[in-house]
N, C-alpha and C positions, 0 to 999 in steps of 0.2 A: 377720302385719304387725308390723314392728318399731316399738317406741316410740322415736321420734326424741329425745324429751326425756331418755331414759336415757343419751344419749351426750354426751360432751364433744367439741366440735369442736377439731381440731388447730390449733396456732398456725401462721400463714403463714411460709413460708420467707423469712428475711431474709439478704441478701447484703451484706457490707460492701464498699463501693467505696472508692476512694482518698479521697473527699471527704465521702461521706454513706452512710447505710444505704438499701438498696433492697429492695422486695418484688416477687415474681413474680406475674404474672397469666397463666393458661394456659387455653386452650380447645382441645378436640380434635374433629377430624372423623374418625370411624372408618368405614372402608369394610369392611363385612362381606359376604362372598359368601353369597348365599342358598343354603341346602342344598336343592338341587333337581336332578333328573336332566336337566331341559331348561332351555334359556336363557329369558330374559325375554320375548323376542318371536319365538322360533322353537322348533322341536322338536329342534334339534341337541343332542347330548350335552354334558354338562359334565365328563366324566371327565378327571381330571388325569393328565398324563403320556402322553397319546395322541400318535401321530405328528403332527408339525406339519401344520396346515391340514387335519386329517382330521375335525374336529368343526365344520364350517362349512356352514351352510345358505345358500340363495340370499339370504335376507334379511340374514344376517350379512355376506355378500360384497357387499351393496348392488347386486345385479343389477337392471337397469331393470324397473320395474313391480312389484317385490316389496314387499309391505306388511307391517308388523309386526302381530302378533296377540298380545294380552296373555296371559301365562301365569297362570291363576287361582291355581294353587298358590303361585306366588311372591308374589302379593298376600296370600294367606292367611298366609304366613310373615311378611310385614311386619306384618300385623295382630297376629299372635301375639306378635311381638317388642314391639310397642307396648303390648300388654296386660301383658307381663312387666315392662315398665319403668313401669307405672302411668301410661301416657300417654293423651292424648286421641286417639281414633280418628276421623278425618275421613271421614264417609260419602260425601263428594264430594271428589275430587281430580282432578288433571289433569297431563298430561305436556307438557313443553316441549322445544324444541330448543336445545341449547347449542352455539353455533357457535365453532369453534376449529380450529386446524390439528392434526389427529390423524393422524400418519403411519401408525398401525396401526389406524385405524377407517375402513374404506373409504368410508362414506357422507359423511365429512367433518364430521359433527356428532355430538353425543351426545344421546340421548333421556334426559331427566332430569326432575326436578320442582323447580321454583323457587317459583312463586307459590302453588301449592295442593298441599302434600305430603300423603301418605296418613296420616301420624301427626304429631300436634302435641306439646305439652309433656308431659314426664314427669320422672322422677328416678331416680337411683341412690344408694344409701347405701354409701359406701366405708369399710370398716373400716381404721383406721390403727393399731390396737393395742387392748389390753384397755380397753373403755369409751371409746374415742376413735374418732370417725367423722366423715366429711365428707358432707354432702348436696350432690350435684352435679346441677344441673338439666339436663334434656335439652330442647333448643330444638325439635328436629324430627327426624323420620326420613323420608327420601324414597327412592323406588326409582329406580334408573338402571341403564344398561347399562355393562358394563366394556369397556375397549379391549383390543386385542391386545398383542403383544409384539414390539418391534423388537430385532433381533439384530445386533450390530456387530462381533463378534469371530470370525466365521467366514471372512471374506475381507478382505484389506487395502484393497480398492477399492470394495466395495459393502456395503450392509446388506440383511439378510433380514427377513422378517416372518412371524410365526406368528399366525394369526387364531383359534386355538382358544378363547381367552378372550373374543374379541369377541362382545358381546351377552349374556355371562353376567350374571345378575341380581346387583346389589349393593344393600345397604341402607346409605345414608350416615347415620350417627347423629351428630348435631351437638350438642355440649354448649354450655352457656353458659360464659363465662369465669370459672368458679367455682373452678378448681383453682389451688392456691397454692404448689406445689413439685414438684420432679422425682419424689420418691418417691410423692407423691399421684397424679401423672399415671400412673405405672406401675401403681399400685394400682387406679386407675379402669379402665384397660384390662383388667387382670386380672379385676376384678369383672364388667365388661361381658362379657368372653369367657366367664366362668363361667356367667352367666345365659343367654347365647345357646346354650351347649352343653346346659344343662338343658332349654331350650325346644326344642332340636333344629332351630333355624332357621339356624345356622351352625356348622360344625365347629371354628372357631377356630384352624385350622392356619396359624400365622403364617409358618412356613418355606415353605409353598407359596404364600404371598401371599393366602390366603383371609381373613385379617384383617390389615389394615394401617391406619395412621392418619397424618393430617397434623396437626402440632402447631403451634398458634399461640402465640407467646411475646411478652410485652411486660414492661417493668419500670416501676415507679412508686414514688414516695416513700411511706413509711408513712402510712396514713390516706386515701390516694387511692382505694383500692378501696371503702372505706366510703362515700366521697362519691359514687362512681359508683352504688352501690346506692341511695343516697338520691335522686339526681338523674336517673339514667339516662343521664348524659352520658359517652359513651365516651372523651372527651378526657382524662378523669382517669387513664385506664389506660395512657397512653403509646402509641407507635406499635408495632404488632405486625408480626412477621415469621413466615412460615409455613415449617415444615420438612416436606418432602414424603416420603411413602411410607416411614414408619418401621414395621418389622416385628419389633422386638425390644424387650422391656421394658428391658433394660440399655441399649440404644442410645438409647431414648427419654429415659432419665434423663441420660445423658451429653450428648446433644444439647441438652437444655434448659439444663443447667448451663453449657455452653460459650456458648450463644447469649445467655443472660442476662448473663454477664460481658462478652461482646462489646458488647452494647448499653449496659451501664453505662459501659464505657470510652469509648465514642463520646460519650455525653451529658456525662460529666464532663470530657472534653477540649474541650467547647464545640461539638461537632458535632450533627448531626441524624440520627436513625435513619430510614433509608429503608424504606418498606413494600415488601417484596419476598418472593419465594418462594426458599427456600434448600434445599440438600441437605446431609445429614450424611455425612461421610467417617469411618467408624469406624477406619480405619487411622491417620489423622492426628488423630482425636479432635476434629474441628472442623467447623463448617458453612461452606458456600461458596455464593455467589450463583448462582441458577439463571436467574431472570428477574424482571422487575418484577412486583409483585403486581397481578393483574387484579381489577377489581370486576365486579359482575353485569352492568353495562351494556357492559363490554368484550366479553362473550360474545354480545351481541345475542340474548338469550333471546326466543323468541316461542312461542306455543302450537303444539304439534306438530299439523300438519294431517292426519296419517295416523291419529291416535288420538282417539276421542271421550273426553269427560270420563269418569272412572271413578266410577261410582255403585254403592255397596254398601248392603245392607240391614242394619238393626240386628239383625234375627233371625239373620243369618249371622254377625255379630260375636259375638252371644250364644252361638251354637253353638261357636265357636272358644274363647270364654272358658270354656265348660263342660268343654272337653277339656284345659284347661291343666294341666301337671304341677305338682307341689310344687316351689317354687323354693328356691334354696340357703339364703336367710335363714330361710325358714319351716322347712325341714328341719333346719337347725342348731338353731333354737329348740326343735323337737320332740325332738331327740336329748338336749338338755339337760334339758328338763322331764319327758319321759316315760321316758327311759332312764337319767337320772341322770349323764350324761357331763359332764365339765368343758367350759368354753367352748373351751379349746385343742383337746381331743380331738375335739369336735364339728366344729370348724373344719377340722381335718386330714381328717376323714372325709368332709366335704361339699365339699372343694376341687374335686374332679372327680366328675362324675355317676356314672362307672363305679365309682369307689371307694365312693360312698355306696350304690349298688345292691348291690355285693358285700357290704358290711357288713350291710345289712339282711337279706340272704339268710342270712348267718351267724347273726344274731340269731334269725331264724325257725327255724333248725335247732337252736339250743341254748337259747334262752329267757333269755339273760343278756347285757344290753347292755354292762355295764361290762367283764365278762370278755372278751366278743367284741371290744370296742374295744381292749383291751390286746393281744390276740393279733393282730388285724389290723394295728394300727399298728406294734407292735414286731417281731413275728416275721415276719408276711407281707410288709409293706412293706419291712422291712429286708432280707429275702432277695431280694425282687424287685429292689430297687435294686442289691444286690451282684451279681446275675447279669444285670442289664440287661434285665429283663423288664417289660412293661407288665401291668397288672392283667388284661387280657383274655387274656394268655398264661400265667397262673398255672397251674402244674402241680397245685396244690391247689385244689379247687373249694370254693364256700361250704358245700356239704353236708358235705364231708370235714372242713373246719376246724370247722364247727359240731358234728360228731360227736366230734372230739377234745375240744372244750370241754365237751360234755355228759358225757363220761367223767370229766373232772376234777370237775364238779359232783356227779356221782353217787358220787364217792369211789373210783372204780375204778382211777384212776391219779393219781400225784402230778404236780406241775409239772415235775419233772425227767424223769419217764417221758414226759410229754406232749411235751417237746421232742425226745426220742428218737423218739417216734411220729410227730411232724411231719416229721422227717427221712426216715423210712421212706416216709410217704405222698408226700412231695415227690419222692423219687427212684424209688419203685416203684409208687406208686398203691395202690389198694385201699380196703376199708372199714375205718375205724379200729377199730371194735368187734371185727371178725373178726380183725384183726391182733393185737390185745391178747390175745384168747383163744388164737389159734394159737401165739403166741410166749411165752406165759406171762408177760405184762407186767403183770398185775393187781397193784395195790397190796396189800401185806400189812396186813390190818386185824385179824388174830388177836392179841388183847391178850396172850395167854399167850406166844406166840412173840416178840412185841416185848419183853415183860418179861424173858424169858430172855436176849435179846440185850443188853439194858441191864445185867442182872446181870453178864454176861460182860465187858463193857467196863469196868464199875466195878471188878470184881475185879482186872482186869489193870492198872489205872492208879490205885493208891492215892494217889500224889503229886498227881495231877490232881484227885482227889476233895477233898483238903484245900484246894487252891486255889479250887475251885468253891464250897466252903462259906464260904470267906473272901470271895469275890467272886462272887455269883450270876450275874453276866453271863457267866462262863466256862462255865456249864452248857451253853451252846450247843455246846461242843466235843463233849460226849457225844452230843448229838443227831446231830451231823454224822457221828460215828464209827458210830453204830448204822445210820443211813441208808446209809452207805457199805458197811457189812458186809452189808446186805440187798440190795445191788445197786440201791439207789435205790427199792426197792419198799415200804419201811416207811412207814406213814402219819405224816407229820411232826407233826401235832397230837397223835396218840396217843403218839408218842415223847417229845415235850416234856413231856406230862403225867406220864408214868411216870418220866422222868429227875428231874423236880422232886420227885416223891413219894419216890423212892429216896434222893435226896440230902438230904431234909428241908428243902427250900427253900420 
């Protein structure tokens, strides 16, 4: 558990208008596809990229007489998410019908949760830099079914529809309007995505649309946000506009920046911001109107007559809580306290759950957290990025990398030899220790052999000897020459000690 008092909250983003300064107020509604093999109310597959309309059950197609049946696993995933966000789990919740014209949802309404969501209030701590964080409150998480996909570019005269996504389970994670800038909004989505991936409740794939968000933006004068917190009167925050279906951190920031400046210009020109739903055009770098913003009553919500209220037992919630994985903030804190890593290194290693798992396996193989962190971050991650690999495709396994580091710790190889060994393992595979033995790569630790090499270098370079005696910093030149002469096998520490002794430093 993080100590929130140890963090300094970031300053709100201030935008200078033509006539006055303004602050941003942002709330996000993140739609996270539940990691499940079956849909929310049917047994149809959720596999991405299948042939159009091949993952459609009778319920998804709204065939007469077909009734929805709740997927228990999807409910468990929502509960797990709520626990991961330190949120209230509601033991009784209910589904409602949201009536709207859905061209790609055959039943003509969406089954969602408005009045009684499965998860209540929670929070996310968003890191904004060393010692700087923002606490963003979660208002609710509710389950709902996704719609299909309309396709307009296959024929000039008609549109097509793919119902594969229809009925796929979504968790809508609604934040309070606590976010105060574009960078903070992107950081919030990134942190939420990280938590969901650690929990295994959503794969966070934004490219496939498995994680997307609607961004609500308004502008207000400095001090208005604090008055809202004191009074609860949303009128202080200005009129909000919603930007739909954002699936890129960069586009989220760009859209917020543009929308804020658009609203400021309207207000300062004496106009009134109209509450509406907008879309972001990344090619033009601007938002455009989509439709007037609907309120809950516009959707004519009413309890879904096909589904009984959802009642779950506390013991079931407790069982899910008992199986919770270590979350990123907790893992990062452990890496710092137990392994002695810096905040930065621990943050890099815990950014993705696969990276953290790989690193911990390396530590288990070599027993040295700091050395393992250095090799994973610099050598492994650098090589993966250079060659366009993901961590799961790494040619070097955790056991192999741990074996290389163990050889360094034992003094069998130097850092330079280790890099050569890493290259061999990367390209050819094999057991590091066996490779070192077979190819004669062991580090030279015989002091008499090293001493002879030092004597030879000193005897051949009398001018350099005089320079080193006048300026001891130049003694490193001799060390480098000895290591070079040994083919990188001479123990650097032993060489340094003997060079200093021979030169009388």
